[in-house]
N, C-alpha and C positions, 0 to 999 in steps of 0.2 A: 316265451311268447312264439306262438305259430302264426304263420300268415300263409295263405293260399295263393299260389301262383301257378296257373296252368294245371291245377288239380294235384299238384305234388306239395307235400309238407317239407318245410324247411326248418330244422332245429337251430336255433341260435345259441350264442354263448350265454351262460348264466353264470354270474360269479356271485357267490354268496359269502358274507363275511362270518367269521367265527370259526373256532377250531373244529367243530363237528360238522360243518357245512361242507358239500362237495362242490367240486369244479367240474362242469360239464363241457365237453367239446362239441363242436358241431358234428352232425352226422357224416360220416365218411372219413373223419380225420382221426388221428391218433397222436399221443404224446411221443416225442422222440425220447429213445432210450438214453439214459446218462451213462456214459462210459468212462471209466477211469482205470487205474492201476489194477490188474488181475480181474477185469470186469469185461473180457472179451476184446480188449485192446491187444493187438499184435505187437510184440516187443520188437524194437528196431534191431537190425542186424548189429552185432558188436563190431566196433571200428578198433583199428589198432591204437593202443595207448599212445598218446603224444609225449615226446621226450620232455621232461620237466627242464625248465630253463633255469639256469643257475644265475644268482646275483653277481654283478660285477664285484670283484675284489678291489677295494679301493686301497688296500695297504700294499698293492703290488708296485713294483718299481717300473711296470710297463708305461712308457710315456709316449703318447702320440703328439704329433706336431701339427700345428695350423699355421696358415701363412697370415701375414700382417693384414693383407687385405679381407681375410675372413673375420678377422677380429673387428675391422672398421665396419664390415657389412653387418656382422651380428649386433654390433652397438647402434648401428643406425636403425636397424629393424626394431630393436627393443625400444629405443627412445622415440622413433617415428609413430609407433604404435602404442605409447604409453598415454593413458588417459590423463596423466598429469600434464603432459604437453599440450594436448587438445583443450584442456580446461584453462591452464594457466595463461598461454600466450593470448588467445582471443578475448578472455574475460578480465583478466588482473594485468597483464602486462601493459595495455594501453592507458591504464590510470596513471601510470608514472611518466607518461609522455605529455609535454605541452605542446599542442599542435599550432599554438600561435607563434612560437619561435622555431628554430631550426630543428626540426624533429628527426632528421636523419642522423645528426651527431648524437642526439639522445638516444636513438635506437641502438646505434652502435655501442654506446656506452653501457646501456642496459644488457644487451647480448653478451659483451664481454664480461661483464659482472656475473651474468648468469652462468656462463660457461666455466669461469674460474671456481666459483663457488660449488658448483656441481662436480667439477673435477676434483677439488679439494674434499668434498664429503665422500666421493667414490674412493679416493686414495685412503682416506681415514678408515672406512669400512673395510678396505682391503687389508690394512695393517692389523686392525682388530681381529679380523677373521683369521688372519695367518697366526697370531698369538693365541687365539682361542682354540683352534684346531689342535695345537699341541697340548693344551690344557685338556681338552675334551677327550683326546685319545688316551691321556694318562688317567683320567677320571671318568669312565664312561657311565657309571651309575649315578654320578653326581647330578648330571644334566636331566636325567628321568626323575630323580627325587625333588629337584628344584621345579620342574614343570608340573609335578603332581601336587606340590604344596601350593603352587600359584593357582591351579584349577580348583582345589579345595577352598582356597581363600576367596576366589571369585564366587563359587557356589555358595559360601557363608554369607557374603555380602549380598547376593541375590536373594537368599531366604530371609536375611534380616530386613532388607528394604522393600520387600514385596508387600503390598497392602491388598488384601482380597476384599 
């Protein structure tokens, strides 16, 4: 479509559908060239290769020490930023407190119970991990085989239970 404005003609965009139809641009414009590898793109200057980092050898006897304070700090940060703590204490914890009676004593009993149970579960995890690490070092391929079998079983369950 052409329009007259001040005696000059302006060509507007015409988009036509179909594979054999053309796309015309306004007069005085051009399509930007597409540049890719090998099409007029200047290669970047080669930089020095970075040294490859090596993974830490976990079987070495190089032991680093931490202070007692750093363990408490790390534990506090992990427990304080845990979603479990943020959801458990404000949502579930108050359900066990009777606010009609002495709730401060109940609060301390619940806190003590929680701390003791959490401590015992963490000790159990540590003992189990210490025993398992010896077994895993002795049988490194077994854990991979067990993991692969579990993933295949999960995939089979998904295939059987999916209804399309």
